[in-house]
ROKELO-358100 format. One record per residue (C-alpha): residue in three letters; residue number from 0; x, y, z. Coordinates in steps of 0.25 Angstrom, whole numbers, plus 5000, padded with zeros to 4 digits. Layout:
+------+-----+------+------+------+
! type ! seq !   px !   py !   pz !
+------+-----+------+------+------+
!  ALA ! NUM !    X !    Y !    Z !
...
+------+-----+------+------+------+
***
This chain:
+------+-----+------+------+------+
! type ! seq !   px !   py !   pz !
+------+-----+------+------+------+
!  MET !   0 ! 5354 ! 5734 ! 5437 !
!  SER !   1 ! 5358 ! 5738 ! 5423 !
!  ALA !   2 ! 5363 ! 5728 ! 5412 !
!  SER !   3 ! 5377 ! 5735 ! 5413 !
!  GLU !   4 ! 5377 ! 5734 ! 5428 !
!  ASP !   5 ! 5374 ! 5719 ! 5427 !
!  HIS !   6 ! 5385 ! 5717 ! 5417 !
!  GLU !   7 ! 5395 ! 5724 ! 5425 !
!  GLU !   8 ! 5391 ! 5715 ! 5437 !
!  GLN !   9 ! 5393 ! 5703 ! 5429 !
!  GLU !  10 ! 5406 ! 5707 ! 5425 !
!  ASP !  11 ! 5410 ! 5710 ! 5439 !
!  THR !  12 ! 5405 ! 5696 ! 5443 !
!  GLY !  13 ! 5413 ! 5690 ! 5432 !
!  THR !  14 ! 5426 ! 5697 ! 5436 !
!  ALA !  15 ! 5424 ! 5693 ! 5450 !
!  VAL !  16 ! 5424 ! 5678 ! 5447 !
!  PRO !  17 ! 5438 ! 5672 ! 5445 !
!  SER !  18 ! 5441 ! 5665 ! 5431 !
!  VAL !  19 ! 5448 ! 5654 ! 5425 !
!  LEU !  20 ! 5452 ! 5659 ! 5412 !
!  ILE !  21 ! 5452 ! 5647 ! 5402 !
!  THR !  22 ! 5457 ! 5648 ! 5388 !
!  SER !  23 ! 5461 ! 5638 ! 5377 !
!  CYS !  24 ! 5472 ! 5639 ! 5367 !
!  ASP !  25 ! 5467 ! 5627 ! 5360 !
!  VAL !  26 ! 5456 ! 5629 ! 5349 !
!  CYS !  27 ! 5451 ! 5615 ! 5351 !
!  PHE !  28 ! 5449 ! 5617 ! 5366 !
!  GLN !  29 ! 5439 ! 5626 ! 5371 !
!  GLU !  30 ! 5440 ! 5632 ! 5385 !
!  THR !  31 ! 5426 ! 5628 ! 5389 !
!  ASP !  32 ! 5430 ! 5613 ! 5387 !
!  LEU !  33 ! 5440 ! 5615 ! 5399 !
!  ILE !  34 ! 5430 ! 5623 ! 5407 !
!  LYS !  35 ! 5420 ! 5611 ! 5406 !
!  GLN !  36 ! 5431 ! 5602 ! 5411 !
!  ILE !  37 ! 5434 ! 5611 ! 5422 !
!  LEU !  38 ! 5420 ! 5612 ! 5426 !
!  GLY !  39 ! 5418 ! 5597 ! 5424 !
!  THR !  40 ! 5406 ! 5599 ! 5415 !
!  THR !  41 ! 5402 ! 5596 ! 5401 !
!  SER !  42 ! 5395 ! 5609 ! 5398 !
!  LEU !  43 ! 5399 ! 5623 ! 5402 !
!  PRO !  44 ! 5392 ! 5631 ! 5412 !
!  GLU !  45 ! 5385 ! 5644 ! 5409 !
!  PRO !  46 ! 5395 ! 5655 ! 5407 !
!  SER !  47 ! 5395 ! 5666 ! 5418 !
!  LYS !  48 ! 5400 ! 5676 ! 5407 !
!  HIS !  49 ! 5403 ! 5676 ! 5392 !
!  GLU !  50 ! 5410 ! 5687 ! 5385 !
!  ASP !  51 ! 5413 ! 5683 ! 5370 !
!  THR !  52 ! 5422 ! 5671 ! 5371 !
!  VAL !  53 ! 5426 ! 5673 ! 5386 !
!  VAL !  54 ! 5417 ! 5665 ! 5394 !
!  TRP !  55 ! 5416 ! 5663 ! 5409 !
!  TYR !  56 ! 5411 ! 5650 ! 5415 !
!  PRO !  57 ! 5407 ! 5649 ! 5430 !
!  TRP !  58 ! 5414 ! 5639 ! 5439 !
!  THR !  59 ! 5413 ! 5637 ! 5454 !
!  ILE !  60 ! 5425 ! 5630 ! 5460 !
!  ASN !  61 ! 5420 ! 5622 ! 5472 !
!  ASN !  62 ! 5430 ! 5614 ! 5480 !
!  LYS !  63 ! 5432 ! 5610 ! 5494 !
!  TYR !  64 ! 5439 ! 5623 ! 5498 !
!  TYR !  65 ! 5432 ! 5634 ! 5490 !
!  THR !  66 ! 5422 ! 5638 ! 5480 !
!  ALA !  67 ! 5425 ! 5649 ! 5469 !
!  ASP !  68 ! 5418 ! 5654 ! 5457 !
!  VAL !  69 ! 5426 ! 5655 ! 5445 !
!  SER !  70 ! 5424 ! 5657 ! 5430 !
!  LEU !  71 ! 5430 ! 5648 ! 5419 !
!  CYS !  72 ! 5433 ! 5659 ! 5409 !
!  VAL !  73 ! 5435 ! 5655 ! 5394 !
!  VAL !  74 ! 5445 ! 5665 ! 5387 !
!  PRO !  75 ! 5448 ! 5660 ! 5373 !
!  SER !  76 ! 5460 ! 5669 ! 5371 !
!  THR !  77 ! 5467 ! 5681 ! 5377 !
!  TYR !  78 ! 5459 ! 5690 ! 5367 !
!  GLN !  79 ! 5447 ! 5688 ! 5376 !
!  MET !  80 ! 5454 ! 5692 ! 5389 !
!  THR !  81 ! 5447 ! 5703 ! 5397 !
!  SER !  82 ! 5449 ! 5710 ! 5410 !
!  GLU !  83 ! 5438 ! 5702 ! 5416 !
!  VAL !  84 ! 5444 ! 5689 ! 5413 !
!  ALA !  85 ! 5458 ! 5694 ! 5417 !
!  GLN !  86 ! 5453 ! 5699 ! 5431 !
!  SER !  87 ! 5446 ! 5686 ! 5434 !
!  THR !  88 ! 5456 ! 5676 ! 5429 !
!  GLN !  89 ! 5462 ! 5667 ! 5440 !
!  ALA !  90 ! 5465 ! 5655 ! 5432 !
!  PHE !  91 ! 5469 ! 5652 ! 5418 !
!  ILE !  92 ! 5468 ! 5640 ! 5410 !
!  ALA !  93 ! 5473 ! 5638 ! 5396 !
!  TYR !  94 ! 5471 ! 5626 ! 5387 !
!  PHE !  95 ! 5481 ! 5624 ! 5375 !
!  ASP !  96 ! 5483 ! 5614 ! 5364 !
!  SER !  97 ! 5494 ! 5605 ! 5368 !
!  THR !  98 ! 5494 ! 5597 ! 5355 !
!  VAL !  99 ! 5500 ! 5609 ! 5347 !
!  LYS ! 100 ! 5514 ! 5614 ! 5348 !
!  ASP ! 101 ! 5510 ! 5629 ! 5350 !
!  GLY ! 102 ! 5499 ! 5625 ! 5361 !
!  LEU ! 103 ! 5506 ! 5633 ! 5371 !
!  GLU ! 104 ! 5509 ! 5645 ! 5362 !
!  ARG ! 105 ! 5494 ! 5647 ! 5361 !
!  LEU ! 106 ! 5494 ! 5651 ! 5375 !
!  SER ! 107 ! 5504 ! 5662 ! 5373 !
!  PRO ! 108 ! 5493 ! 5674 ! 5373 !
!  TRP ! 109 ! 5488 ! 5670 ! 5387 !
!  ILE ! 110 ! 5502 ! 5670 ! 5394 !
!  SER ! 111 ! 5502 ! 5685 ! 5396 !
!  VAL ! 112 ! 5487 ! 5685 ! 5400 !
!  VAL ! 113 ! 5490 ! 5675 ! 5410 !
!  GLU ! 114 ! 5502 ! 5682 ! 5415 !
!  ASP ! 115 ! 5493 ! 5694 ! 5417 !
!  LEU ! 116 ! 5482 ! 5687 ! 5424 !
!  SER ! 117 ! 5491 ! 5678 ! 5433 !
!  PRO ! 118 ! 5480 ! 5668 ! 5436 !
!  GLU ! 119 ! 5482 ! 5659 ! 5448 !
!  VAL ! 120 ! 5479 ! 5646 ! 5439 !
!  LEU ! 121 ! 5486 ! 5644 ! 5426 !
!  ILE ! 122 ! 5483 ! 5631 ! 5419 !
!  LEU ! 123 ! 5487 ! 5626 ! 5405 !
!  VAL ! 124 ! 5478 ! 5615 ! 5399 !
!  CYS ! 125 ! 5479 ! 5606 ! 5388 !
!  ASP ! 126 ! 5473 ! 5592 ! 5384 !
!  ARG ! 127 ! 5487 ! 5586 ! 5386 !
!  VAL ! 128 ! 5501 ! 5589 ! 5383 !
!  CYS ! 129 ! 5506 ! 5584 ! 5369 !
!  GLU ! 130 ! 5520 ! 5581 ! 5365 !
!  SER ! 131 ! 5517 ! 5585 ! 5351 !
!  GLY ! 132 ! 5511 ! 5598 ! 5355 !
!  VAL ! 133 ! 5514 ! 5604 ! 5369 !
!  SER ! 134 ! 5521 ! 5594 ! 5377 !
!  ARG ! 135 ! 5520 ! 5593 ! 5392 !
!  HIS ! 136 ! 5534 ! 5599 ! 5394 !
!  ALA ! 137 ! 5530 ! 5611 ! 5385 !
!  ALA ! 138 ! 5517 ! 5613 ! 5392 !
!  GLN ! 139 ! 5523 ! 5612 ! 5406 !
!  GLN ! 140 ! 5534 ! 5622 ! 5402 !
!  TRP ! 141 ! 5524 ! 5632 ! 5397 !
!  CYS ! 142 ! 5516 ! 5630 ! 5410 !
!  LEU ! 143 ! 5528 ! 5632 ! 5419 !
!  ALA ! 144 ! 5532 ! 5645 ! 5411 !
!  HIS ! 145 ! 5518 ! 5651 ! 5413 !
!  SER ! 146 ! 5514 ! 5645 ! 5426 !
!  PHE ! 147 ! 5503 ! 5636 ! 5421 !
!  GLU ! 148 ! 5499 ! 5622 ! 5425 !
!  LEU ! 149 ! 5497 ! 5612 ! 5414 !
!  VAL ! 150 ! 5485 ! 5603 ! 5414 !
!  GLU ! 151 ! 5482 ! 5593 ! 5404 !
!  LEU ! 152 ! 5467 ! 5589 ! 5403 !
!  ASN ! 153 ! 5470 ! 5575 ! 5398 !
!  PRO ! 154 ! 5485 ! 5572 ! 5402 !
!  GLU ! 155 ! 5491 ! 5560 ! 5396 !
!  ASP ! 156 ! 5498 ! 5556 ! 5409 !
!  LEU ! 157 ! 5488 ! 5555 ! 5420 !
!  PRO ! 158 ! 5491 ! 5554 ! 5435 !
!  ASP ! 159 ! 5495 ! 5541 ! 5441 !
!  GLU ! 160 ! 5482 ! 5534 ! 5446 !
!  ASP ! 161 ! 5489 ! 5528 ! 5457 !
!  ASP ! 162 ! 5494 ! 5542 ! 5462 !
!  ASP ! 163 ! 5489 ! 5545 ! 5476 !
!  PHE ! 164 ! 5489 ! 5560 ! 5472 !
!  PRO ! 165 ! 5485 ! 5561 ! 5458 !
!  GLU ! 166 ! 5488 ! 5573 ! 5450 !
!  SER ! 167 ! 5476 ! 5581 ! 5444 !
!  THR ! 168 ! 5476 ! 5582 ! 5429 !
!  GLY ! 169 ! 5467 ! 5588 ! 5418 !
!  VAL ! 170 ! 5455 ! 5597 ! 5421 !
!  LYS ! 171 ! 5455 ! 5592 ! 5436 !
!  ARG ! 172 ! 5469 ! 5599 ! 5437 !
!  ILE ! 173 ! 5463 ! 5612 ! 5432 !
!  VAL ! 174 ! 5451 ! 5611 ! 5441 !
!  GLN ! 175 ! 5461 ! 5608 ! 5453 !
!  ALA ! 176 ! 5469 ! 5620 ! 5449 !
!  LEU ! 177 ! 5457 ! 5629 ! 5448 !
!  ASN ! 178 ! 5452 ! 5624 ! 5462 !
!  ALA ! 179 ! 5466 ! 5627 ! 5468 !
!  ASN ! 180 ! 5465 ! 5642 ! 5464 !
!  VAL ! 181 ! 5460 ! 5652 ! 5474 !
!  TRP ! 182 ! 5450 ! 5660 ! 5466 !
!  SER ! 183 ! 5446 ! 5674 ! 5470 !
!  SER ! 184 ! 5431 ! 5669 ! 5471 !
!  VAL ! 185 ! 5435 ! 5658 ! 5481 !
!  GLU ! 186 ! 5425 ! 5655 ! 5493 !
!  MET ! 187 ! 5432 ! 5646 ! 5503 !
!  LYS ! 188 ! 5425 ! 5634 ! 5510 !
!  ASP ! 189 ! 5427 ! 5635 ! 5524 !
!  GLU ! 190 ! 5426 ! 5621 ! 5528 !
!  HIS ! 191 ! 5438 ! 5618 ! 5519 !
!  SER ! 192 ! 5446 ! 5630 ! 5520 !
!  GLY ! 193 ! 5456 ! 5625 ! 5530 !
!  GLY ! 194 ! 5462 ! 5613 ! 5523 !
!  PHE ! 195 ! 5467 ! 5612 ! 5509 !
!  GLY ! 196 ! 5472 ! 5597 ! 5507 !
!  LEU ! 197 ! 5486 ! 5602 ! 5504 !
!  MET ! 198 ! 5493 ! 5589 ! 5506 !
!  SER ! 199 ! 5484 ! 5582 ! 5495 !
!  SER ! 200 ! 5484 ! 5594 ! 5486 !
!  LEU ! 201 ! 5499 ! 5595 ! 5486 !
!  VAL ! 202 ! 5501 ! 5581 ! 5482 !
!  ALA ! 203 ! 5489 ! 5580 ! 5472 !
!  SER ! 204 ! 5491 ! 5593 ! 5464 !
!  ARG ! 205 ! 5506 ! 5589 ! 5460 !
!  HIS ! 206 ! 5508 ! 5604 ! 5458 !
!  ASN ! 207 ! 5518 ! 5608 ! 5468 !
!  ASN ! 208 ! 5531 ! 5616 ! 5469 !
!  PRO ! 209 ! 5541 ! 5608 ! 5461 !
!  ARG ! 210 ! 5554 ! 5603 ! 5468 !
!  PRO ! 211 ! 5564 ! 5593 ! 5463 !
!  SER ! 212 ! 5561 ! 5579 ! 5467 !
!  LEU ! 213 ! 5570 ! 5566 ! 5466 !
!  GLY ! 214 ! 5572 ! 5563 ! 5452 !
!  THR ! 215 ! 5568 ! 5577 ! 5447 !
!  PRO ! 216 ! 5578 ! 5584 ! 5438 !
!  ALA ! 217 ! 5583 ! 5597 ! 5444 !
!  PRO ! 218 ! 5579 ! 5610 ! 5437 !
!  SER ! 219 ! 5588 ! 5615 ! 5426 !
!  PRO ! 220 ! 5599 ! 5624 ! 5430 !
!  ASN ! 221 ! 5595 ! 5634 ! 5419 !
!  LEU ! 222 ! 5581 ! 5635 ! 5425 !
!  PRO ! 223 ! 5577 ! 5644 ! 5437 !
!  VAL ! 224 ! 5573 ! 5636 ! 5450 !
!  GLU ! 225 ! 5558 ! 5639 ! 5452 !
!  GLY ! 226 ! 5556 ! 5648 ! 5464 !
!  GLY ! 227 ! 5570 ! 5650 ! 5466 !
!  GLY ! 228 ! 5582 ! 5659 ! 5460 !
!  GLU ! 229 ! 5594 ! 5654 ! 5453 !
!  PRO ! 230 ! 5596 ! 5639 ! 5451 !
!  GLN ! 231 ! 5605 ! 5632 ! 5462 !
!  ARG ! 232 ! 5616 ! 5622 ! 5458 !
!  THR ! 233 ! 5618 ! 5610 ! 5467 !
!  ASP ! 234 ! 5630 ! 5600 ! 5467 !
!  HIS ! 235 ! 5623 ! 5589 ! 5476 !
!  SER ! 236 ! 5626 ! 5575 ! 5472 !
!  SER ! 237 ! 5615 ! 5567 ! 5466 !
!  GLU ! 238 ! 5615 ! 5558 ! 5478 !
!  ASP ! 239 ! 5611 ! 5570 ! 5487 !
!  ARG ! 240 ! 5602 ! 5576 ! 5478 !
!  GLY ! 241 ! 5590 ! 5568 ! 5481 !
!  THR ! 242 ! 5591 ! 5570 ! 5496 !
!  GLN ! 243 ! 5592 ! 5585 ! 5494 !
!  LEU ! 244 ! 5580 ! 5586 ! 5485 !
!  ASP ! 245 ! 5572 ! 5580 ! 5497 !
!  THR ! 246 ! 5578 ! 5588 ! 5508 !
!  ILE ! 247 ! 5581 ! 5602 ! 5502 !
!  VAL ! 248 ! 5567 ! 5609 ! 5502 !
!  ASP ! 249 ! 5564 ! 5619 ! 5491 !
!  PRO ! 250 ! 5562 ! 5632 ! 5499 !
!  MET ! 251 ! 5551 ! 5637 ! 5490 !
!  LEU ! 252 ! 5543 ! 5623 ! 5491 !
!  ASP ! 253 ! 5546 ! 5623 ! 5506 !
!  LEU ! 254 ! 5539 ! 5637 ! 5507 !
!  ASP ! 255 ! 5528 ! 5633 ! 5499 !
!  ILE ! 256 ! 5525 ! 5620 ! 5507 !
!  GLN ! 257 ! 5526 ! 5628 ! 5520 !
!  GLU ! 258 ! 5517 ! 5638 ! 5515 !
!  LEU ! 259 ! 5506 ! 5628 ! 5512 !
!  ALA ! 260 ! 5508 ! 5622 ! 5525 !
!  ASN ! 261 ! 5506 ! 5635 ! 5532 !
!  LEU ! 262 ! 5494 ! 5638 ! 5523 !
!  THR ! 263 ! 5487 ! 5625 ! 5527 !
!  ALA ! 264 ! 5489 ! 5628 ! 5541 !
!  GLY ! 265 ! 5484 ! 5642 ! 5540 !
!  ASP ! 266 ! 5471 ! 5649 ! 5541 !
!  ALA ! 267 ! 5460 ! 5643 ! 5532 !
!  ASP ! 268 ! 5457 ! 5656 ! 5525 !
!  VAL ! 269 ! 5455 ! 5660 ! 5511 !
!  GLU ! 270 ! 5469 ! 5667 ! 5511 !
!  ASN ! 271 ! 5476 ! 5655 ! 5516 !
!  PHE ! 272 ! 5468 ! 5646 ! 5505 !
!  GLU ! 273 ! 5472 ! 5656 ! 5494 !
!  ARG ! 274 ! 5487 ! 5655 ! 5498 !
!  LEU ! 275 ! 5487 ! 5640 ! 5499 !
!  PHE ! 276 ! 5481 ! 5638 ! 5485 !
!  THR ! 277 ! 5491 ! 5649 ! 5480 !
!  LYS ! 278 ! 5503 ! 5641 ! 5486 !
!  LEU ! 279 ! 5498 ! 5628 ! 5480 !
!  LYS ! 280 ! 5496 ! 5634 ! 5467 !
!  GLU ! 281 ! 5510 ! 5640 ! 5467 !
!  MET ! 282 ! 5516 ! 5626 ! 5470 !
!  LYS ! 283 ! 5508 ! 5620 ! 5459 !
!  ASP ! 284 ! 5512 ! 5630 ! 5449 !
!  LYS ! 285 ! 5527 ! 5628 ! 5452 !
!  ALA ! 286 ! 5526 ! 5613 ! 5449 !
!  SER ! 287 ! 5515 ! 5613 ! 5438 !
!  SER ! 288 ! 5526 ! 5608 ! 5428 !
!  LEU ! 289 ! 5531 ! 5597 ! 5435 !
!  PRO ! 290 ! 5530 ! 5583 ! 5429 !
!  HIS ! 291 ! 5520 ! 5574 ! 5436 !
!  ASP ! 292 ! 5530 ! 5565 ! 5443 !
!  GLN ! 293 ! 5538 ! 5576 ! 5448 !
!  ARG ! 294 ! 5525 ! 5583 ! 5453 !
!  LYS ! 295 ! 5521 ! 5570 ! 5460 !
!  VAL ! 296 ! 5534 ! 5568 ! 5468 !
!  HIS ! 297 ! 5535 ! 5583 ! 5471 !
!  ALA ! 298 ! 5521 ! 5585 ! 5476 !
!  GLU ! 299 ! 5523 ! 5573 ! 5486 !
!  LYS ! 300 ! 5535 ! 5580 ! 5491 !
!  VAL ! 301 ! 5528 ! 5593 ! 5493 !
!  ALA ! 302 ! 5516 ! 5587 ! 5500 !
!  LYS ! 303 ! 5525 ! 5580 ! 5510 !
!  ALA ! 304 ! 5533 ! 5593 ! 5512 !
!  PHE ! 305 ! 5519 ! 5600 ! 5514 !
!  TRP ! 306 ! 5515 ! 5589 ! 5524 !
!  ALA ! 307 ! 5527 ! 5591 ! 5532 !
!  ALA ! 308 ! 5525 ! 5606 ! 5532 !
!  ILE ! 309 ! 5512 ! 5605 ! 5538 !
!  GLY ! 310 ! 5517 ! 5595 ! 5549 !
!  GLY ! 311 ! 5513 ! 5582 ! 5543 !
!  GLU ! 312 ! 5520 ! 5569 ! 5547 !
!  GLU ! 313 ! 5529 ! 5563 ! 5536 !
!  ASP ! 314 ! 5523 ! 5548 ! 5539 !
!  GLU ! 315 ! 5509 ! 5553 ! 5536 !
!  ILE ! 316 ! 5513 ! 5555 ! 5521 !
!  GLU ! 317 ! 5523 ! 5544 ! 5519 !
!  GLY ! 318 ! 5514 ! 5538 ! 5508 !
!  LEU ! 319 ! 5514 ! 5551 ! 5500 !
!  SER ! 320 ! 5524 ! 5547 ! 5489 !
!  SER ! 321 ! 5524 ! 5545 ! 5474 !
!  GLY ! 322 ! 5534 ! 5534 ! 5475 !
!  GLU ! 323 ! 5543 ! 5542 ! 5466 !
!  GLU ! 324 ! 5552 ! 5546 ! 5477 !
!  SER ! 325 ! 5564 ! 5538 ! 5481 !
+------+-----+------+------+------+
***
């Protein structure tokens, strides 16, 4: 085999492996620092490929359901984007400096690139939000506008230690999101392909389809209702409103839950598995900007509705409560 043929074979192999595109818009934070955290190591593995400032690091995702070979691909800026990187990108992670006011503006060059690539996983990362720089509200609004999930590596507010279903934060949440993706290189583990632990996943992830709960302000009348058409006006009295929130089912949420139930009861094949995780991701994306307390209460309601959809008895999950409902 000639040297040119060998090079072409390597390029074909590199293209076949799905990539997580990782970039940093903070000059004080290197992409490789985040890669080491994702891999849980203090040193980097040998790169599988290197082209100028673009570097591919190998990673094998190995969980109870599947294994998948992926590349953690460092791309410092949009100027280093190539067709090879674009074709292989299935997840995008961007780190930004939250301590400066224009931290989010530095991400602007990537917006059109991400829109063209349309990767399944979109994660915005910072050390922690900063009221004197980029506030939590500003970061969440940006994520909502661009379909990202915000992850703080060192959040100021940690999950309640007494919570029976703790929310994942930091790099653990990043790894969790990457594990939940269905990669093109996935190889299913037959012994686990029939069950996905949806009940615990729905409650633990806290990233479900938003729906108003008791005490949650209604959406502004000036904003469109997510997943719907024109905003609807209601003239219900305040004493009836609480009952209506619990009894009126969001049609889109009801369809999502029913589809999850059907997928769980369906055939244990790769197509079912892919649709299952796609549906979970859709529900997560719709609620990624909800405050912690609202996600907690709502996740419990979704879990209970899902339990009922698959034929579970209500008394079996009576203890599933945050204590915030009246």
